[in-house]
C-alpha positions, -999 to +999 in steps of 0.1 A: -193-820-760-158-808-754-155-783-726-134-753-735-142-732-704-168-730-677-194-717-701-181-725-736-182-760-752-176-774-786-197-799-804-185-807-839-181-774-858-203-755-834-195-736-802-220-735-774-224-709-747-243-721-717-255-749-738-269-728-767-252-729-801-236-695-810-228-689-847-210-657-855-176-643-867-161-649-832-171-685-829-160-692-865-126-676-857-121-698-826-131-730-845-108-721-874-078-717-851-086-750-835-091-768-868-059-754-882-039-767-852-033-732-840-015-724-807-037-733-777-029-700-761-045-683-790-079-700-791-081-700-753-076-662-753-106-658-776-127-682-755-118-660-725-128-630-746-161-647-755-169-654-718-164-618-709-182-605-740-214-624-731-215-606-698-220-573-717-256-562-714-255-545-748-266-569-776-253-544-802-218-543-785-217-581-784-226-582-821-201-555-834-171-556-811-153-586-826-159-572-861-141-540-849-112-560-835-109-582-866-111-553-890-083-534-873-061-564-864-063-557-827-052-581-801-067-599-771-048-608-740-047-644-725-072-631-700-096-622-727-093-584-726-091-563-758-060-542-765-068-507-777-050-474-780-058-441-763-047-406-773-043-376-748-028-342-745+010-341-740+005-338-702-015-370-701-049-353-696-079-362-717-087-339-746-122-333-735-136-327-700-164-344-682-172-366-652-149-395-645-133-417-619-095-423-620-081-448-595-111-442-573-109-404-573-139-385-588-135-357-613-164-333-619-165-318-654-127-319-656-100-334-678-091-369-667-054-378-660-039-409-677-008-426-663+005-461-665-016-484-642-045-460-640-080-474-639-102-448-657-140-453-656-174-436-659-208-449-649-221-470-677-254-452-676-237-420-687-221-435-718-241-429-751-250-463-765-262-450-798-237-464-824-251-440-850-234-411-831-196-408-835-187-382-808-207-383-776-204-390-739-181-418-728-145-429-726-131-431-762-104-457-772-098-470-806-077-485-834-041-476-839-045-452-868-072-432-849-052-429-817-019-422-833-032-392-852-058-378-829-037-361-803-002-357-789+005-386-766-005-423-771-011-451-746-019-488-749-050-496-729-068-528-719-106-531-720-128-558-706-153-567-734-180-563-708-173-526-705-177-517-742-209-496-745-210-485-781-191-494-814-199-463-835-206-470-872-190-438-885-157-419-878-143-445-902-153-471-877-121-465-858-131-458-822-155-471-795-170-458-763-163-477-731-172-474-694-138-485-682-102-490-693-068-497-677-037-480-690-012-507-697+017-486-709+027-454-725+034-459-762+057-430-772+069-448-803+032-455-813+039-491-817+011-512-833+011-547-820+007-576-844+000-612-836-028-631-818-023-626-781-002-603-760+008-601-724+014-568-707+030-558-675+008-533-657+023-510-631-001-503-603+006-471-582+005-473-545-024-454-528-003-423-519+009-422-555-027-423-568-035-393-545-006-374-559-016-381-595-051-370-587-039-337-574-014-330-601-021-309-632+006-329-651+007-365-639+038-374-659+060-350-639+056-369-607+086-392-601+076-421-579+082-457-573+054-481-583+045-517-576+047-539-606+020-565-612+030-589-639+002-606-659+014-642-661+007-657-695+023-680-721+044-664-748+025-648-777+016-669-807+038-665-837 
């Protein structure tokens, strides 16, 4: 056995998770990168993704999430988070209202503010896990084509695979429902990232800034200083 991480090992052409052989599109992808002599940063990113994915309590999400990522050419970070896109109104507010928590502040049946560094979440139990339903309760993020055409303002967001609740089978298979995401950046040029892994710099607002954003109707109009937390990682694979 060759240890790839705390819980993932390789034995010949197989990957093992906690000692059990796992055979699916994700493990085949990791083995292929390694066999072809791919950048170590790349296969390690997908191993980290696998570790997080298998903490997801939804078997359906575990089965379908990587297919979604592969189909739409989405990236994973060196930390194993998935890179998605989010669309909002021009003022940064969500297009639909409901319950949510943004930077620890609760919103009751309201539009949720998005801003760089914001942690947006909803209780997992509230998210519809029926993948046969396209539009339902939950935080929606998706592929580039979906987010770039859905509303007025686009953001790049990071999602821990653990927090993916449903990968709907319709809506052209272009969006998913999650319980939590982090806004990594505003994406005004609607850039679609290509490659294997990508490092982002996430700006984390100070507590007083978070309170101001929570009280504002238009978060983007607040001009404030923020603390920058750099995600250290090797350069993206070519």
